[in-house]
C-alpha positions as CSV (number, residue, x, y, z in Angstrom):
1,Q,-5.9,5.8,-25.0
2,V,-5.6,4.9,-21.4
3,Q,-6.6,7.4,-18.7
4,L,-6.4,7.1,-15.0
5,V,-8.9,9.2,-13.1
6,E,-8.3,9.7,-9.4
7,S,-10.7,10.9,-6.7
8,G,-10.9,11.2,-3.0
9,G,-8.2,13.6,-2.0
10,G,-8.8,16.6,0.2
11,L,-8.2,18.3,3.5
12,V,-8.4,16.3,6.7
13,Q,-7.2,16.8,10.3
14,A,-4.5,14.7,11.8
15,G,-5.8,11.4,12.9
16,G,-8.5,11.3,10.3
17,S,-9.1,9.1,7.3
18,L,-9.4,9.4,3.5
19,R,-10.0,7.0,0.7
20,L,-8.5,7.4,-2.7
21,S,-9.8,5.8,-5.8
22,C,-8.3,5.4,-9.3
23,A,-10.2,4.1,-12.2
24,A,-8.5,3.1,-15.5
25,S,-10.3,3.6,-18.7
26,G,-9.4,2.7,-22.2
27,T,-7.8,-0.5,-23.6
28,I,-5.3,-2.2,-21.3
29,F,-4.7,-5.7,-22.3
30,S,-3.1,-6.8,-19.0
31,I,-2.4,-5.1,-15.8
32,N,0.6,-6.3,-13.9
33,A,0.4,-3.9,-11.0
34,M,-1.6,-1.0,-9.6
35,G,-0.6,1.3,-6.9
36,W,0.0,4.7,-5.4
37,Y,2.9,7.1,-5.2
38,R,3.2,10.4,-3.5
39,Q,5.3,13.5,-3.8
40,A,5.6,16.1,-1.1
41,P,6.9,19.6,-1.8
42,G,10.6,19.6,-2.3
43,K,10.8,15.8,-2.2
44,Q,11.1,13.0,-4.7
45,R,8.1,10.9,-5.7
46,E,8.0,7.8,-3.5
47,L,6.1,4.6,-3.5
48,V,3.2,4.4,-1.1
49,A,1.6,1.0,-1.9
50,V,1.4,-1.4,-4.8
51,I,-0.7,-4.5,-5.5
52,T,0.3,-6.9,-8.2
53,S,-2.0,-9.0,-10.4
54,G,-1.1,-12.0,-8.3
55,G,-2.2,-10.3,-5.1
56,G,1.2,-9.4,-3.8
57,I,1.2,-6.2,-1.8
58,N,4.0,-3.9,-0.8
59,Y,3.9,-0.8,1.4
60,A,6.2,1.9,2.3
61,D,7.4,1.5,5.9
62,S,6.0,4.9,6.8
63,V,2.4,3.8,6.0
64,K,2.4,0.2,7.1
65,G,-0.4,-0.5,9.6
66,R,-2.2,2.7,8.6
67,F,-2.9,2.4,4.8
68,T,-4.6,-0.4,2.9
69,V,-4.4,-0.8,-0.8
70,S,-7.0,-2.9,-2.7
71,R,-8.1,-3.4,-6.3
72,D,-11.2,-4.4,-8.2
73,N,-10.0,-6.1,-11.3
74,A,-13.4,-6.0,-13.1
75,K,-13.6,-2.3,-12.6
76,K,-9.9,-1.7,-13.3
77,T,-9.9,0.3,-10.1
78,V,-7.4,0.6,-7.3
79,Y,-8.1,2.1,-3.9
80,L,-6.1,3.4,-1.0
81,Q,-7.7,3.6,2.4
82,M,-5.6,5.9,4.6
83,N,-6.2,6.0,8.3
84,S,-4.5,7.7,11.2
85,L,-3.2,10.4,8.8
86,N,-0.5,12.7,10.0
87,T,1.0,15.9,8.6
88,E,3.9,14.0,7.0
89,D,1.3,12.3,4.7
90,T,0.6,15.7,3.1
91,A,1.5,15.3,-0.6
92,V,0.1,14.9,-4.1
93,Y,-0.9,11.3,-4.5
94,Y,-0.5,9.7,-8.0
95,C,-2.1,6.5,-9.2
96,N,0.1,4.2,-11.2
97,V,-0.7,1.2,-13.4
98,V,1.9,-1.0,-14.9
99,S,1.0,-2.9,-18.1
100,G,4.0,-4.8,-19.5
101,P,6.7,-2.2,-20.2
102,V,4.4,0.7,-19.9
103,N,3.7,2.9,-16.8
104,Y,0.5,4.9,-16.8
105,W,0.1,7.8,-14.3
106,G,-2.9,9.7,-13.0
107,Q,-3.0,13.4,-12.8
108,G,-2.5,13.4,-9.1
109,T,-4.8,14.3,-6.2
110,Q,-3.8,16.6,-3.3
111,V,-4.0,15.2,0.3
112,T,-3.5,17.8,3.0
113,V,-3.4,16.8,6.6
114,S,-3.7,19.7,9.1
115,S,-2.3,19.5,12.7
């Protein structure tokens, strides 16, 4: 059984930084992509950043230049470094791992940015 365990969320003032981590446990034969989504109250879940097994990276326009996604393949862990946070970044952040046709999701971690 695959589990994704997220950590690093919390409360931060605007302009501050946070680093999210997501570690995958269990048997995953191959990971095609790892990344982060977020969902703000009253809004749909949206892609934040994704990194593929080949090293390709895609960011949402709203986070480009502020967020950095990275991964440690040996640890099956994906990170999201978030800098220059603003109140619009407030959301529940979900880790996502794609393995073939299967999408795995973390339980979500709250990020709250105060003005």
